PLY file of the C-alpha trace (Angstrom):
ply
format ascii 1.0
element vertex 435
property float x
property float y
property float z
element edge 434
property int vertex1
property int vertex2
end_header
0.00 0.00 0.00
1.23 3.50 -0.85
1.73 5.62 2.27
2.38 9.33 2.50
3.91 10.85 5.61
1.25 13.04 7.17
-2.43 13.90 7.50
-3.61 17.44 7.25
-5.91 18.38 10.11
-8.73 18.99 7.64
-8.25 15.62 5.92
-8.02 13.88 9.29
-11.26 15.54 10.37
-12.99 14.28 7.21
-11.68 10.76 7.70
-12.79 10.63 11.31
-16.26 11.93 10.47
-16.67 9.38 7.69
-15.39 6.53 9.84
-12.62 5.66 7.39
-9.59 7.04 9.23
-8.24 3.62 10.13
-8.70 2.06 6.72
-7.56 4.63 4.15
-3.88 5.47 3.90
-2.86 8.96 4.89
-2.15 11.61 2.30
-0.58 15.01 2.28
-3.42 17.48 2.06
-2.90 19.25 -1.23
-5.09 21.54 -3.25
-6.98 19.77 -6.06
-5.62 20.59 -9.51
-7.93 18.86 -11.99
-11.25 20.40 -13.01
-12.26 18.23 -15.94
-15.21 17.05 -17.98
-15.89 14.77 -20.89
-17.27 16.44 -24.01
-19.61 14.25 -26.06
-18.93 15.08 -29.70
-22.34 13.80 -30.80
-24.07 16.50 -28.75
-22.33 19.35 -30.56
-25.25 19.53 -32.98
-27.86 18.69 -30.33
-27.68 21.80 -28.20
-24.13 21.93 -26.89
-21.68 23.28 -29.48
-18.09 24.13 -28.56
-19.12 27.77 -28.15
-21.15 26.84 -25.06
-18.22 25.25 -23.19
-17.06 27.32 -20.21
-13.43 26.70 -21.10
-11.94 28.97 -18.44
-13.56 26.89 -15.68
-11.71 23.72 -16.65
-8.14 22.51 -16.59
-8.78 19.51 -18.87
-11.50 18.64 -21.41
-11.77 15.13 -22.82
-13.39 14.52 -26.21
-15.50 11.35 -26.28
-15.21 8.79 -27.79
-12.65 7.16 -30.02
-13.87 3.57 -30.07
-11.78 0.44 -30.37
-12.28 -1.60 -33.52
-11.61 -5.13 -34.70
-8.32 -3.83 -36.12
-5.59 -3.00 -33.62
-4.36 -0.37 -36.06
-7.46 1.82 -36.08
-9.73 3.82 -33.80
-13.26 4.88 -34.75
-14.44 8.47 -34.23
-17.47 8.16 -36.47
-19.96 8.34 -33.60
-18.47 11.59 -32.28
-17.99 13.79 -35.37
-14.31 13.41 -36.31
-14.39 16.77 -38.16
-15.08 18.53 -34.86
-12.09 17.15 -32.97
-9.49 19.53 -34.49
-11.74 22.47 -33.59
-12.09 21.09 -30.05
-8.32 20.93 -29.61
-7.81 24.42 -31.06
-10.48 25.89 -28.78
-8.98 24.23 -25.71
-5.48 25.45 -26.45
-6.49 29.06 -26.94
-8.25 29.38 -23.56
-6.54 29.97 -20.23
-7.20 27.00 -17.98
-8.94 27.27 -14.63
-6.05 27.82 -12.17
-4.63 30.59 -14.40
-7.82 32.60 -14.98
-6.28 35.63 -13.27
-3.47 35.76 -15.82
-3.83 39.04 -17.71
-1.49 38.53 -20.66
-3.30 38.39 -23.99
-1.00 35.76 -25.49
-0.89 32.39 -23.81
2.46 31.03 -22.75
3.12 27.33 -23.44
1.14 25.10 -21.12
-1.42 27.72 -20.14
-4.16 26.45 -22.42
-6.82 23.96 -21.38
-5.45 20.46 -21.88
-7.18 18.56 -24.68
-7.56 14.79 -24.32
-9.51 12.11 -26.15
-11.21 9.24 -24.36
-10.73 5.84 -25.96
-13.48 3.30 -25.34
-16.72 4.06 -23.53
-19.70 1.77 -23.02
-20.06 0.91 -26.70
-16.42 1.40 -27.67
-14.59 -1.04 -25.38
-15.40 -4.20 -27.29
-11.92 -4.81 -28.67
-9.68 -3.48 -25.90
-8.88 -7.00 -24.73
-7.63 -8.16 -28.12
-5.84 -4.85 -28.76
-3.60 -5.45 -25.74
-3.85 -9.24 -25.66
-0.41 -10.05 -27.10
3.00 -8.41 -27.22
2.65 -7.80 -30.94
-0.78 -6.25 -30.55
0.36 -4.06 -27.68
3.21 -2.67 -29.76
0.83 -2.04 -32.66
-1.75 -0.41 -30.42
0.87 1.87 -28.88
1.71 3.08 -32.37
-1.99 3.47 -33.19
-2.63 5.77 -30.24
0.63 7.69 -30.80
-0.36 8.30 -34.41
-3.78 9.44 -33.20
-2.23 11.85 -30.69
0.05 13.37 -33.30
-2.67 13.65 -35.91
-4.88 15.71 -33.59
-2.18 17.47 -31.50
-3.52 16.03 -28.25
-2.14 16.65 -24.77
-3.23 13.28 -23.50
-5.43 10.21 -23.59
-8.12 8.86 -21.29
-8.55 5.08 -21.38
-12.20 4.30 -20.65
-12.15 0.51 -20.84
-15.49 -0.79 -19.58
-14.20 -3.15 -18.14
-10.86 -5.01 -17.97
-11.43 -8.63 -16.99
-15.22 -8.35 -16.89
-18.05 -7.77 -19.30
-19.52 -4.37 -20.02
-22.06 -3.91 -22.79
-22.38 -7.66 -23.32
-20.26 -8.51 -26.35
-16.79 -7.33 -25.32
-13.78 -9.55 -25.87
-12.78 -10.50 -22.30
-9.76 -12.27 -20.82
-8.64 -13.02 -17.29
-5.33 -11.43 -18.26
-6.91 -8.09 -19.25
-5.61 -6.08 -16.29
-2.08 -7.42 -16.63
-2.09 -6.84 -20.38
-3.49 -3.33 -19.91
-0.64 -2.50 -17.54
1.94 -3.89 -19.97
0.44 -1.75 -22.73
0.55 1.40 -20.58
4.15 0.68 -19.60
5.11 0.35 -23.26
3.22 3.54 -24.09
5.07 5.39 -21.32
8.39 4.10 -22.67
7.63 5.65 -26.05
9.36 9.06 -26.45
6.02 10.71 -27.30
4.15 8.73 -24.67
6.43 9.99 -21.91
5.10 13.50 -22.45
1.39 12.65 -22.52
-1.22 13.05 -19.82
-2.57 9.54 -19.32
-5.68 8.76 -17.31
-8.07 5.85 -16.93
-11.80 6.02 -16.25
-12.58 3.20 -13.84
-15.42 1.46 -12.08
-15.88 1.68 -8.31
-13.70 -1.40 -7.74
-10.09 -2.03 -8.78
-9.62 -3.90 -12.06
-10.63 -7.55 -12.06
-7.90 -10.16 -11.78
-7.73 -13.63 -13.35
-10.27 -14.97 -10.84
-12.71 -12.16 -11.55
-12.23 -10.55 -8.14
-10.83 -7.01 -7.77
-7.04 -6.93 -7.68
-5.51 -6.21 -4.29
-2.50 -4.46 -5.83
-2.84 -2.01 -8.72
0.15 0.11 -7.71
1.76 -0.57 -11.09
-0.91 1.59 -12.71
0.00 4.50 -10.43
3.49 4.46 -11.97
2.23 4.94 -15.53
-1.02 6.92 -15.17
-1.31 10.53 -14.09
-4.61 9.67 -12.43
-7.63 7.42 -12.44
-11.12 8.92 -12.68
-13.52 6.80 -10.63
-16.87 6.81 -12.42
-19.01 7.23 -9.32
-22.34 7.07 -11.15
-24.81 4.52 -12.48
-24.59 2.88 -9.06
-28.39 2.55 -9.04
-30.51 2.62 -12.16
-33.31 0.89 -14.08
-31.45 -2.41 -13.62
-31.81 -2.14 -9.81
-34.57 -3.55 -7.63
-35.60 -0.13 -6.31
-35.03 3.57 -6.86
-31.64 4.48 -5.43
-28.94 7.15 -5.75
-27.29 7.43 -9.15
-24.07 8.82 -7.67
-23.92 8.34 -3.88
-21.17 10.07 -1.96
-21.67 7.64 0.92
-23.79 4.57 1.59
-22.32 3.28 4.87
-25.24 4.99 6.62
-27.82 3.13 4.51
-29.36 -0.23 5.29
-27.14 -3.16 4.21
-29.45 -4.03 1.32
-29.06 -0.47 0.01
-25.27 -0.45 -0.05
-24.21 -0.86 -3.68
-21.14 1.36 -3.62
-20.23 5.01 -3.21
-17.52 7.58 -3.74
-16.16 7.05 -0.24
-15.94 3.27 -0.48
-14.57 3.42 -4.04
-11.78 5.83 -3.09
-11.00 3.60 -0.13
-10.81 0.49 -2.33
-8.54 2.03 -4.97
-6.32 3.69 -2.37
-5.91 0.48 -0.39
-5.02 -1.31 -3.64
-2.18 1.12 -4.30
-3.42 4.28 -6.01
-2.32 7.36 -4.02
-5.10 9.75 -3.12
-3.50 12.55 -5.12
-3.81 10.33 -8.21
-7.55 9.85 -7.82
-10.07 12.07 -9.61
-13.72 11.70 -8.67
-16.11 11.20 -11.57
-19.35 13.14 -11.01
-22.66 12.99 -12.86
-24.55 15.88 -14.45
-27.51 13.57 -15.10
-29.86 11.25 -13.27
-32.06 8.20 -13.84
-35.83 8.22 -14.07
-38.28 5.57 -12.88
-42.02 5.00 -13.10
-43.19 4.86 -9.49
-46.89 4.51 -8.57
-48.07 7.14 -6.10
-48.87 4.38 -3.62
-45.15 3.54 -3.49
-43.66 7.00 -4.02
-44.67 8.48 -0.66
-44.16 7.43 2.91
-47.27 5.62 4.11
-49.86 8.11 5.28
-48.10 11.09 3.71
-48.98 13.07 0.61
-45.70 14.94 0.29
-42.86 13.00 1.95
-41.09 10.85 -0.61
-40.21 7.31 0.41
-36.62 6.09 0.39
-35.74 3.29 -2.07
-39.28 2.74 -3.39
-40.06 -0.04 -5.83
-40.77 0.95 -9.42
-42.60 -0.39 -12.44
-39.84 -1.96 -14.52
-42.36 -2.88 -17.24
-42.98 0.80 -17.97
-39.60 2.51 -18.31
-39.91 6.27 -18.82
-38.23 8.19 -21.60
-35.68 10.72 -20.38
-34.86 14.08 -21.94
-34.12 14.71 -25.63
-30.58 13.31 -25.25
-31.82 10.01 -23.87
-31.14 6.83 -25.80
-34.34 5.58 -27.38
-35.52 2.02 -27.53
-33.84 -0.11 -30.18
-31.06 -2.60 -30.84
-27.71 -2.06 -29.15
-24.21 -2.72 -30.54
-24.44 -6.33 -29.43
-27.70 -6.87 -31.31
-29.85 -6.94 -28.20
-33.18 -5.16 -27.86
-33.21 -2.42 -25.24
-35.77 0.01 -23.91
-35.32 3.76 -23.46
-32.45 4.72 -21.17
-34.51 7.02 -18.98
-31.55 9.37 -18.46
-32.34 12.97 -17.55
-29.56 15.56 -17.67
-29.53 18.41 -15.18
-30.70 20.76 -17.93
-33.37 18.18 -18.73
-34.75 18.45 -15.21
-35.28 22.13 -15.90
-36.58 21.51 -19.40
-39.06 18.85 -18.24
-40.42 21.01 -15.42
-38.90 19.35 -12.35
-36.59 22.24 -11.46
-36.63 26.01 -11.72
-33.83 27.73 -13.60
-31.96 28.24 -10.31
-31.89 24.46 -9.76
-34.53 24.44 -7.00
-37.54 22.09 -7.31
-40.75 23.55 -8.66
-43.64 23.98 -6.24
-45.71 21.19 -7.76
-42.82 18.71 -7.58
-42.21 16.51 -4.54
-38.59 16.64 -3.38
-36.37 14.66 -1.03
-32.68 15.10 -0.21
-31.02 11.98 1.17
-28.45 13.04 3.74
-26.70 9.66 3.58
-25.97 9.50 -0.15
-26.02 13.32 -0.42
-28.28 13.10 -3.47
-31.77 14.46 -4.24
-34.93 12.97 -5.71
-37.86 14.64 -7.44
-41.28 13.20 -8.24
-44.06 14.31 -10.55
-47.33 12.94 -9.17
-49.11 13.45 -12.49
-46.68 11.50 -14.66
-45.67 9.26 -11.72
-42.01 9.62 -12.66
-39.27 9.85 -10.04
-35.74 11.03 -10.87
-32.63 10.36 -8.82
-29.92 12.91 -9.65
-27.27 15.32 -8.34
-27.84 19.01 -7.68
-25.67 21.91 -6.49
-25.87 20.70 -2.89
-24.64 17.22 -3.77
-21.90 18.60 -6.01
-20.79 20.83 -3.13
-20.65 17.79 -0.83
-18.50 15.95 -3.36
-16.28 19.01 -3.81
-15.67 19.20 -0.06
-14.86 15.49 -0.02
-12.34 15.98 -2.83
-10.70 18.87 -0.99
-10.66 17.23 2.44
-9.37 13.89 1.15
-6.61 15.44 -0.92
-7.91 13.96 -4.20
-6.63 15.25 -7.54
-9.96 16.83 -8.55
-13.14 15.99 -10.43
-14.25 14.92 -13.91
-17.88 15.45 -14.91
-19.92 13.38 -17.31
-20.69 15.33 -19.26
-19.91 19.00 -19.84
-23.17 19.50 -21.74
-25.36 18.01 -19.02
-25.15 21.01 -16.70
-27.48 24.02 -16.73
-25.95 27.50 -16.60
-22.90 25.99 -14.86
-24.88 25.45 -11.64
-23.17 22.12 -10.93
-19.76 23.15 -12.24
-19.68 26.32 -10.18
-20.76 24.46 -7.06
-18.09 21.76 -7.16
-15.32 24.15 -8.15
-16.12 26.44 -5.23
-16.34 23.58 -2.72
-13.12 21.96 -3.96
-11.29 25.31 -4.11
-10.58 24.86 -7.80
0 1
1 2
2 3
3 4
4 5
5 6
6 7
7 8
8 9
9 10
10 11
11 12
12 13
13 14
14 15
15 16
16 17
17 18
18 19
19 20
20 21
21 22
22 23
23 24
24 25
25 26
26 27
27 28
28 29
29 30
30 31
31 32
32 33
33 34
34 35
35 36
36 37
37 38
38 39
39 40
40 41
41 42
42 43
43 44
44 45
45 46
46 47
47 48
48 49
49 50
50 51
51 52
52 53
53 54
54 55
55 56
56 57
57 58
58 59
59 60
60 61
61 62
62 63
63 64
64 65
65 66
66 67
67 68
68 69
69 70
70 71
71 72
72 73
73 74
74 75
75 76
76 77
77 78
78 79
79 80
80 81
81 82
82 83
83 84
84 85
85 86
86 87
87 88
88 89
89 90
90 91
91 92
92 93
93 94
94 95
95 96
96 97
97 98
98 99
99 100
100 101
101 102
102 103
103 104
104 105
105 106
106 107
107 108
108 109
109 110
110 111
111 112
112 113
113 114
114 115
115 116
116 117
117 118
118 119
119 120
120 121
121 122
122 123
123 124
124 125
125 126
126 127
127 128
128 129
129 130
130 131
131 132
132 133
133 134
134 135
135 136
136 137
137 138
138 139
139 140
140 141
141 142
142 143
143 144
144 145
145 146
146 147
147 148
148 149
149 150
150 151
151 152
152 153
153 154
154 155
155 156
156 157
157 158
158 159
159 160
160 161
161 162
162 163
163 164
164 165
165 166
166 167
167 168
168 169
169 170
170 171
171 172
172 173
173 174
174 175
175 176
176 177
177 178
178 179
179 180
180 181
181 182
182 183
183 184
184 185
185 186
186 187
187 188
188 189
189 190
190 191
191 192
192 193
193 194
194 195
195 196
196 197
197 198
198 199
199 200
200 201
201 202
202 203
203 204
204 205
205 206
206 207
207 208
208 209
209 210
210 211
211 212
212 213
213 214
214 215
215 216
216 217
217 218
218 219
219 220
220 221
221 222
222 223
223 224
224 225
225 226
226 227
227 228
228 229
229 230
230 231
231 232
232 233
233 234
234 235
235 236
236 237
237 238
238 239
239 240
240 241
241 242
242 243
243 244
244 245
245 246
246 247
247 248
248 249
249 250
250 251
251 252
252 253
253 254
254 255
255 256
256 257
257 258
258 259
259 260
260 261
261 262
262 263
263 264
264 265
265 266
266 267
267 268
268 269
269 270
270 271
271 272
272 273
273 274
274 275
275 276
276 277
277 278
278 279
279 280
280 281
281 282
282 283
283 284
284 285
285 286
286 287
287 288
288 289
289 290
290 291
291 292
292 293
293 294
294 295
295 296
296 297
297 298
298 299
299 300
300 301
301 302
302 303
303 304
304 305
305 306
306 307
307 308
308 309
309 310
310 311
311 312
312 313
313 314
314 315
315 316
316 317
317 318
318 319
319 320
320 321
321 322
322 323
323 324
324 325
325 326
326 327
327 328
328 329
329 330
330 331
331 332
332 333
333 334
334 335
335 336
336 337
337 338
338 339
339 340
340 341
341 342
342 343
343 344
344 345
345 346
346 347
347 348
348 349
349 350
350 351
351 352
352 353
353 354
354 355
355 356
356 357
357 358
358 359
359 360
360 361
361 362
362 363
363 364
364 365
365 366
366 367
367 368
368 369
369 370
370 371
371 372
372 373
373 374
374 375
375 376
376 377
377 378
378 379
379 380
380 381
381 382
382 383
383 384
384 385
385 386
386 387
387 388
388 389
389 390
390 391
391 392
392 393
393 394
394 395
395 396
396 397
397 398
398 399
399 400
400 401
401 402
402 403
403 404
404 405
405 406
406 407
407 408
408 409
409 410
410 411
411 412
412 413
413 414
414 415
415 416
416 417
417 418
418 419
419 420
420 421
421 422
422 423
423 424
424 425
425 426
426 427
427 428
428 429
429 430
430 431
431 432
432 433
433 434
């Protein structure tokens, strides 16, 4: 386990209050330095063009996604508008990044621009990661593929969003018990490349460390800390339409919930990765600018005998999945050829657009509201449509920002930049994390 020499008083206070002081290794309390988000290229023509990005509030922006293909020598940008990527990089590089917003000079000095990365993989784009790194020859070829990609688009770095090494994601991924080991070997070879040495390299991860040959989370992933600048723990989609009840999409904590309602959280995920060897200052917390919607009958939505107090973890009608906002995935056939219903995702702007929230982010008067102090996440319910949404608001983003600051984490990464509304979430987490 990686150990650093001292607690800050503020970090120690946070650990004691969360009950994790004895189990998470100490870290030097340092100011967060990463204010990042993923930018979904396919939404550029659906309401969130590059001109709407608040560039000066970020340090890093990550274009999504370049998908893996059946050829180790190619990446596929077709789902994310490849013609937009050069514009994305140019826009990033001409804006002063967040920590330097007080700089007055009109001409940027080298390194002052927002760092432009591309994320490789994603939910639909991870199908061939395993074969791309599955042999020494393929790893060497894949290193050259990503280096060529970096040079073609003048990127500052790469984000590896493999969902998931050693375990299945969408349902038709190539999977091997050696995935984690092969992934590390690939990253080590990439770092040994003269161009790779200079890149920002990150990995978007699940709540648990990568799966080992037996399918269980690895107890030692310290090798990844030597080759990655940070990991971004995707602390969202913890509860969703696949769950047995309505729960928090992105819980900060769940140790205070009943055992049956403990499916993972930011606190437990950071603990797991840190104990497995990733230093706290190399952990970025992934945060969600969207929520999940559920059809919940009024008889289940409210505490028994109440007309306005929402119940915790109510059951929902899985046979009647609601449609989310206009960015939601519709029903159809997925990349694996399987039928799927609507996603039911509702972005933060969608909560405003669909009449759940006012433009200041507060719930409308006709909408039932509950804030869960354990998970630090809110819920809204429309009694007419009988739809409940679990999401994050400014209060929950502030709680996560304070956690990032007090734990000495590297910063945050939001999925996705376009999901916010008037920067309500972004401003909240930046202020709380002192970014």
